[in-house]
C-alpha positions as CSV (number, residue, x, y, z in Angstrom):
1,M,19.4,23.6,26.7
2,D,15.8,24.0,27.8
3,E,16.2,27.7,27.3
4,I,17.4,27.2,23.8
5,L,14.5,25.0,22.9
6,R,12.0,27.4,24.4
7,L,13.1,29.9,21.8
8,F,11.6,27.6,19.1
9,A,8.3,27.1,20.9
10,Q,6.8,30.3,19.5
11,T,8.3,30.2,16.0
12,G,6.0,29.8,13.1
13,D,8.4,27.4,11.4
14,A,8.1,23.7,12.1
15,T,11.0,22.7,14.3
16,W,12.3,19.5,15.7
17,A,15.6,18.6,17.5
18,V,17.4,15.3,17.6
19,D,20.0,13.8,19.9
20,A,23.3,12.2,18.8
21,E,21.5,9.0,18.1
22,Q,19.1,10.8,15.8
23,R,16.1,10.3,18.1
24,I,13.7,13.2,18.2
25,A,14.0,15.1,21.5
26,Y,11.8,18.1,20.7
27,W,8.9,18.7,18.3
28,N,7.1,22.0,18.3
29,H,3.4,22.9,17.7
30,A,4.2,24.1,14.1
31,A,5.7,20.7,13.3
32,E,2.5,19.1,14.6
33,E,0.4,21.2,12.3
34,L,2.6,20.9,9.2
35,L,3.5,17.2,9.3
36,G,0.5,15.9,11.3
37,H,2.4,14.0,14.0
38,P,1.6,15.0,17.6
39,A,4.6,15.7,19.8
40,E,3.9,12.8,22.1
41,A,4.0,10.4,19.1
42,A,7.1,12.0,17.5
43,V,9.4,12.4,20.5
44,G,11.6,9.4,20.9
45,Q,11.3,8.2,17.3
46,L,14.2,8.0,15.0
47,C,14.2,11.1,12.8
48,Y,15.0,9.3,9.6
49,R,12.1,6.8,10.0
50,L,9.4,9.4,10.9
51,V,10.3,12.1,8.4
52,A,11.8,9.8,5.8
53,G,13.3,12.8,3.9
54,R,14.2,12.4,0.2
55,D,15.9,14.7,-2.3
56,L,13.8,16.0,-5.2
57,G,14.9,13.1,-7.2
58,G,13.4,10.6,-4.7
59,K,16.8,9.4,-3.3
60,P,16.8,9.0,0.6
61,V,18.5,11.8,2.5
62,C,17.4,11.0,6.0
63,T,19.3,7.9,6.9
64,V,21.4,6.4,9.7
65,G,24.4,8.7,10.1
66,C,23.1,11.1,7.5
67,S,25.4,13.8,5.9
68,V,23.8,16.5,8.1
69,M,24.8,14.7,11.3
70,E,28.3,14.0,10.0
71,R,28.9,17.6,9.1
72,V,27.7,18.8,12.5
73,R,30.0,16.4,14.2
74,R,32.9,17.8,12.2
75,A,31.8,21.3,13.1
76,E,31.2,22.1,9.4
77,P,28.5,24.5,8.3
78,V,25.3,23.1,6.8
79,R,23.6,25.2,4.1
80,G,19.9,25.2,3.7
81,F,18.4,22.7,1.3
82,D,15.1,21.5,-0.1
83,L,13.7,18.1,0.9
84,L,10.7,16.0,0.4
85,V,9.4,15.1,3.8
86,R,6.6,12.6,4.7
87,R,3.4,13.8,6.4
88,S,1.4,11.5,8.8
89,D,-1.0,10.7,6.0
90,G,1.8,9.4,3.8
91,T,1.8,12.4,1.4
92,A,5.0,14.2,0.5
93,L,5.7,17.8,1.3
94,R,8.5,19.8,-0.4
95,A,10.1,21.8,2.3
96,S,13.1,24.2,2.8
97,V,15.3,23.0,5.7
98,S,17.7,24.9,7.9
99,I,20.1,23.2,10.3
100,I,21.1,24.9,13.6
101,P,23.9,23.3,15.7
102,T,25.2,25.1,18.8
103,S,28.2,24.7,20.9
104,E,26.1,23.1,23.6
105,M,25.2,20.3,21.1
106,R,28.7,19.0,20.4
107,G,29.0,16.4,23.2
108,A,28.5,12.8,22.4
109,H,25.9,12.4,25.0
110,A,24.2,15.8,24.6
111,P,20.4,15.7,25.0
112,V,20.0,17.7,21.8
113,F,22.5,17.6,19.0
114,V,20.9,19.2,15.9
115,V,17.8,21.5,15.5
116,H,15.9,21.4,12.2
117,L,13.7,24.2,11.0
118,I,11.5,23.6,8.0
119,R,8.9,25.6,6.0
120,P,6.9,24.7,2.8
121,A,8.9,25.4,-0.3
122,G,7.2,27.0,-3.3
123,E,3.6,26.8,-4.2
124,P,1.8,23.6,-3.1
125,W,0.4,21.4,-5.8
126,P,-3.4,21.8,-5.9
127,Q,-5.4,18.9,-4.7
128,P,-7.3,17.3,-7.6
129,L,-10.8,15.9,-7.4
130,P,-10.6,12.4,-5.9
131,L,-10.7,9.4,-8.1
132,R,-12.1,5.9,-7.5
133,I,-9.4,3.4,-8.6
134,Y,-10.2,-0.2,-9.2
135,L,-7.3,-2.6,-9.4
136,L,-8.9,-5.9,-8.2
137,G,-9.9,-7.4,-11.5
138,H,-9.6,-5.2,-14.6
139,V,-8.2,-1.8,-14.0
140,A,-10.8,1.0,-14.0
141,V,-10.9,4.6,-12.8
142,Q,-14.0,6.6,-12.1
143,R,-13.8,10.4,-11.9
144,A,-15.6,12.6,-9.4
145,D,-18.4,13.2,-11.9
146,D,-19.0,9.4,-12.2
147,S,-17.5,9.2,-15.7
148,L,-15.1,6.4,-16.4
149,V,-11.6,7.0,-17.8
150,D,-11.6,5.6,-21.3
151,G,-10.1,6.3,-24.7
152,S,-7.4,4.9,-27.0
153,F,-4.6,6.0,-24.7
154,W,-6.2,4.4,-21.7
155,R,-6.6,1.0,-23.5
156,R,-2.8,0.7,-23.8
157,A,-1.6,-1.8,-21.1
158,K,1.4,0.2,-20.1
159,V,-0.7,3.3,-19.4
160,R,-3.0,1.4,-17.0
161,A,0.0,-0.4,-15.5
162,L,1.7,3.0,-14.8
163,L,-1.5,4.3,-13.1
164,A,-1.7,1.1,-11.0
165,F,1.9,1.4,-9.9
166,L,1.6,5.0,-8.8
167,A,-1.8,4.4,-7.1
168,L,-0.3,1.5,-5.0
169,H,2.4,3.9,-3.8
170,R,-0.4,6.1,-2.2
171,G,1.1,9.5,-3.0
172,H,4.8,8.6,-2.4
173,P,7.2,9.7,-5.2
174,V,8.5,7.0,-7.5
175,H,11.8,7.5,-9.2
176,R,11.8,7.2,-13.0
177,D,14.5,4.5,-12.8
178,T,12.1,2.4,-10.7
179,L,9.3,2.9,-13.3
180,I,11.7,1.9,-16.1
181,K,12.8,-1.2,-14.2
182,V,9.2,-2.5,-13.6
183,L,7.6,-1.5,-17.0
184,W,10.5,-1.8,-19.5
185,P,13.0,-4.1,-17.8
186,N,14.5,-5.4,-21.1
187,L,14.9,-2.0,-22.9
188,E,18.1,0.1,-23.1
189,R,17.8,3.1,-20.9
190,A,17.4,5.7,-23.7
191,S,14.5,3.8,-25.3
192,A,12.9,3.1,-21.9
193,L,13.0,6.8,-21.0
194,R,11.3,7.7,-24.3
195,N,8.6,5.1,-23.6
196,L,8.2,6.4,-20.0
197,N,7.7,10.0,-21.2
198,T,5.2,8.9,-23.8
199,T,3.3,6.8,-21.3
200,V,3.2,9.6,-18.7
201,Y,1.8,11.9,-21.4
202,N,-0.8,9.4,-22.4
203,L,-1.8,8.8,-18.8
204,R,-2.2,12.5,-18.2
205,L,-4.5,12.9,-21.2
206,S,-6.5,9.8,-20.2
207,L,-7.2,11.2,-16.8
208,E,-7.8,14.8,-18.2
209,P,-8.8,14.7,-21.9
210,M,-9.1,18.5,-21.9
211,L,-5.6,19.1,-20.6
212,Q,-3.8,21.8,-22.7
213,H,-0.4,21.0,-24.2
214,G,2.3,22.1,-21.8
215,A,-0.1,22.5,-18.9
216,E,0.5,20.9,-15.5
217,S,-1.5,17.7,-14.8
218,S,-3.7,17.8,-11.8
219,Y,-3.0,14.2,-11.1
220,I,0.4,13.1,-12.3
221,Q,3.0,15.2,-10.5
222,H,6.6,15.4,-11.7
223,E,9.3,16.5,-9.2
224,G,13.0,16.1,-10.2
225,D,13.3,12.6,-11.5
226,S,10.2,11.3,-9.6
227,Y,6.5,10.9,-10.4
228,T,3.6,10.9,-7.9
229,L,-0.1,10.4,-8.2
230,N,-1.1,13.8,-6.7
231,G,-3.7,13.5,-4.0
232,G,-2.4,10.1,-2.8
233,P,-4.6,8.8,0.0
234,A,-7.4,11.1,-1.0
235,H,-8.2,8.8,-3.9
236,W,-10.4,5.8,-3.1
237,L,-8.5,2.6,-3.9
238,D,-10.3,-0.8,-3.9
239,V,-7.2,-2.7,-2.6
240,N,-7.1,-0.5,0.5
241,A,-10.8,-0.7,1.0
242,F,-10.8,-4.5,0.7
243,E,-7.9,-5.0,3.2
244,T,-9.4,-2.5,5.6
245,G,-12.8,-4.2,5.4
246,I,-11.4,-7.7,6.1
247,A,-9.4,-6.3,9.1
248,Q,-12.5,-4.7,10.5
249,A,-14.5,-7.9,10.1
250,R,-11.8,-9.9,12.0
251,R,-11.9,-7.4,14.9
252,E,-15.7,-7.4,15.1
253,A,-16.9,-9.4,18.1
254,D,-20.6,-9.6,17.0
255,S,-20.9,-12.5,14.5
256,V,-23.7,-11.0,12.5
257,C,-21.9,-7.6,12.1
258,A,-18.7,-9.4,11.2
259,M,-20.5,-11.3,8.5
260,T,-21.9,-8.1,7.0
261,L,-18.4,-6.6,7.0
262,Y,-16.9,-9.7,5.3
263,R,-19.6,-9.6,2.6
264,A,-19.1,-5.9,1.9
265,A,-15.3,-6.3,1.7
266,M,-15.4,-9.3,-0.6
267,T,-17.7,-7.7,-3.1
268,L,-14.7,-5.5,-3.9
269,Y,-12.7,-8.5,-5.0
270,Q,-13.7,-8.6,-8.7
271,G,-10.7,-10.7,-9.7
272,D,-7.0,-11.0,-9.0
273,L,-5.0,-7.8,-8.8
274,L,-4.4,-6.3,-12.3
275,S,-6.2,-9.1,-14.1
276,G,-5.3,-9.0,-17.8
277,L,-2.1,-7.1,-17.2
278,D,0.1,-10.1,-16.2
279,A,2.3,-9.7,-19.2
280,V,3.3,-6.2,-18.3
281,C,2.9,-6.3,-14.5
282,A,5.3,-9.0,-13.4
283,W,6.2,-6.7,-10.5
284,S,2.7,-7.3,-9.1
285,W,2.7,-11.1,-8.9
286,N,3.7,-11.3,-5.2
287,E,1.1,-8.7,-4.2
288,Q,-1.4,-10.5,-6.4
289,A,-0.7,-13.8,-4.6
290,R,-0.9,-12.1,-1.2
291,L,-4.3,-10.5,-1.9
292,R,-5.7,-13.7,-3.4
293,E,-4.7,-15.6,-0.3
294,L,-6.4,-13.0,1.9
295,Y,-9.6,-13.3,-0.2
296,L,-9.5,-17.2,0.0
297,T,-8.9,-17.1,3.7
298,A,-11.8,-14.6,4.2
299,L,-14.1,-16.9,2.3
300,E,-13.3,-19.7,4.7
301,E,-13.7,-17.3,7.7
302,L,-17.1,-16.1,6.6
303,G,-18.1,-19.7,5.9
304,T,-17.3,-20.6,9.5
305,L,-19.4,-17.7,10.8
306,C,-22.3,-18.9,8.6
307,E,-22.0,-22.4,10.0
308,R,-22.3,-20.9,13.5
309,Q,-25.5,-19.2,12.4
310,Q,-26.8,-22.6,11.0
311,D,-26.6,-21.3,7.5
312,D,-25.0,-24.4,5.9
313,K,-26.1,-23.4,2.4
314,E,-24.1,-20.2,2.3
315,A,-21.2,-21.8,4.1
316,G,-21.1,-24.6,1.5
317,S,-21.3,-22.1,-1.3
318,L,-18.3,-20.1,0.1
319,Y,-16.1,-23.2,0.5
320,R,-17.0,-24.3,-3.1
321,K,-16.1,-20.8,-4.3
322,A,-12.7,-21.1,-2.7
323,L,-12.1,-24.5,-4.3
324,A,-13.2,-23.2,-7.6
325,M,-10.4,-20.6,-7.4
326,D,-7.9,-23.1,-6.0
327,A,-8.7,-26.7,-6.4
328,C,-5.8,-27.7,-4.2
329,R,-7.0,-25.7,-1.2
330,E,-7.2,-28.4,1.5
331,T,-8.5,-26.2,4.3
332,A,-11.6,-25.4,2.2
333,C,-12.0,-29.0,1.3
334,Q,-11.8,-30.1,4.9
335,R,-14.5,-27.6,6.0
336,L,-16.7,-28.7,3.2
337,M,-16.3,-32.4,3.9
338,R,-17.1,-31.8,7.6
339,L,-20.1,-29.8,6.6
340,W,-21.3,-32.8,4.5
341,L,-20.7,-35.2,7.3
342,R,-22.6,-33.1,9.8
343,R,-25.5,-33.2,7.3
344,G,-25.2,-37.0,7.0
345,D,-24.1,-36.9,3.3
346,R,-21.1,-39.3,3.4
347,A,-21.1,-39.7,-0.4
348,A,-20.7,-36.0,-1.0
349,A,-17.8,-35.9,1.4
350,V,-16.1,-38.8,-0.3
351,T,-16.6,-37.2,-3.7
352,Q,-15.1,-33.9,-2.5
353,Y,-12.1,-35.8,-1.2
354,R,-11.5,-37.6,-4.5
355,R,-11.7,-34.2,-6.4
356,L,-9.1,-32.8,-4.1
357,A,-6.8,-35.8,-4.3
358,G,-7.0,-35.7,-8.1
359,A,-6.2,-32.0,-8.2
360,L,-3.2,-32.4,-5.8
361,R,-1.9,-35.3,-7.9
362,R,-2.2,-33.4,-11.2
363,E,-1.0,-30.0,-10.1
364,L,1.5,-30.7,-7.3
365,D,2.2,-34.4,-7.5
366,I,1.3,-34.9,-3.8
367,S,-1.3,-36.6,-1.7
368,P,-3.8,-35.1,0.7
369,C,-2.5,-34.3,4.2
370,P,-3.1,-36.7,7.2
371,E,-5.9,-34.4,8.5
372,T,-7.8,-34.6,5.2
373,R,-7.4,-38.4,5.0
374,L,-8.8,-38.8,8.6
375,I,-12.0,-36.9,7.5
376,Y,-12.1,-39.2,4.4
377,E,-11.7,-42.3,6.6
378,E,-14.6,-41.1,8.8
379,A,-16.7,-40.6,5.7
380,T,-16.0,-44.2,4.4
381,R,-16.7,-45.9,7.7
382,S,-20.0,-47.7,7.8
383,G,-22.5,-46.0,10.0
């Protein structure tokens, strides 16, 4: 078997081989270059998870017990086919795939079961100039020349919602049925398809006002029944930058550097995800809540670091900012009450507790938790 695999070491085609359990047993240098995964990272992984192949319509092909594996097991020939495979940077590559089984690969416990050879299919899509995409707050897009995307088409909510959905998928193809489901959930399919086609056209013209009729868009790629924001991770996305910045701040051991990273990341949070598009972006509500919680938690974490640096003024401002966004946020209230008590202002701590208790009663019909009540009792005890 080693002799067979050595034949592929010098080929210019990307080649990998899998065992009967679909784990990658061999990954040549051409595969490293084409897909971006080094051999030491690829070998041992499940083929369908690493490559994540889909047909040109976006339907998964690489799955547990895929049709290729089943045909090889039955000793049936497998014709070449085109496939969208995933690179290490998350972008999709359209590739022509050839399958090579041999007699030595038939055993159930054979070290190598199927060899895959792939090469890029057709002309690659040109990489467009990168965009800066803002989704935290009102949706905005800035071109490479610093001009902002605008115009009558862009002001349509569904056009901005479509751009946001594709941008959040970071270059991965999105099937048109998925877009219909999230943007026109209550329309009949024929009407929804017409609306999708019109919205895609309007988005293309919004991003490229000089685009000629019938010309291919540099940004909105259409393959089969799927759409992609061409360039994927090459575009700057505030959501990604925000999350990355918070993660870096949490890893930073030096408090002063961590505070700088927190502040830089939180300036990107100009409002909840897709503010103003709630009526057409119900699909984003869970992600909106997750990012809001991340921001509120980061406010408290930065506040704690400020307290360690004896900057009670900024710490108090951060805790009040969190409470202004969520009046029922007990953790922020607890931190603010403790800060007031440390400064000897019992009245301010009591006032803060009463505001929290009122908000919890009005909005959730509950009382403050025991930990918050203990801080309140400390504030009301005579000195």
